[in-house]
N, C-alpha and C positions, 0 to 999 in steps of 0.2 A: 838282112844276116842268112849267112849260108854256115852249117855244122859249127855258131858259135863265134863265126868271124865278123869282125865291125868291117862294114863295108865300104867305107872311108880311109885311106892310107892313115897310119895313124900320123906321118908328118903333117899333113893337112889338116887332120883335125884337132892336131896342137894347137896351129895357128887358129883355127875358128873357135877352140875351148878358152884360150886364152883371150880373144877377141869380145868373148860374152862373159867373163869373170871380169874383163878390165873396162867394158862399157859402161855408161850408165844403163843401164836395162831396167826400166821401169818396172818390169812384172820382176826382176829379182827385188829389186828395193820393194817394192811393195811387201814383201816376206819376211824382210828385217833380217836377212841371213848375215852372220857374222863372216869375218875374210874366211877363215877356216871353214866354216859351212860351206860357201861359195865356193872354194877349191873342192873341198869334199864332192860339192854337188857336181863339179865340174866332170871329177874323175868318176862319178857314176855316169853321169849320161856318156862319158867315151866307153863306158862300157866294162870299167875294171870292177875287181873282185874287192871284196873288203882287206882279204891278204894282199893285193895291190897297192891299194890307197895305203892302205899302214906301211906299206914299207916306201912307197913315194914320199911321204909328208914323213916319214920316220918316228912314227905312233905306234901303239899297240892297238892289236884288231878291236880290243874290248874300247877303245878312245872313239876308233871312227865308227863302230855299231851306236855311242852315245852320241855322236854328231849326226848320224842317219836318223836318229830318234830325234832329233832335236829338229832338225829338216822336217820330216814327216808330220811332224807335231804344228808346226809352223804354214807347211802346205798345205795341212787339213787332209793327210792322204794315207794311206796305209799300206804301203809298198814301193819298192823300186821302181818299179812300171809307173806307175800313178804319179811318182815324184819328177819322173822324166820327160812325163807327159806334161805335165805342169810347166816346169822349166824350159821348156823348149819352145813354147807356144811365142 
């Protein structure tokens, strides 16, 4: 990252993100994430803020925060960075 910019072009990364979400990824399955949690997790990996995720999913930021809380609990982590690290392994 440089100045908060993502190093992958958005279009390429979106394809990568979709492949992760739609593939039978064993690590993601082991966390028992719901479909919405997987989508939120994917946006999280993409580097989006809660506000951006909420806008894309047409949900409130409060709902996104609730999904993130559930994701953190299921992944046994404390923050976005830990969650992303676990999800991309």
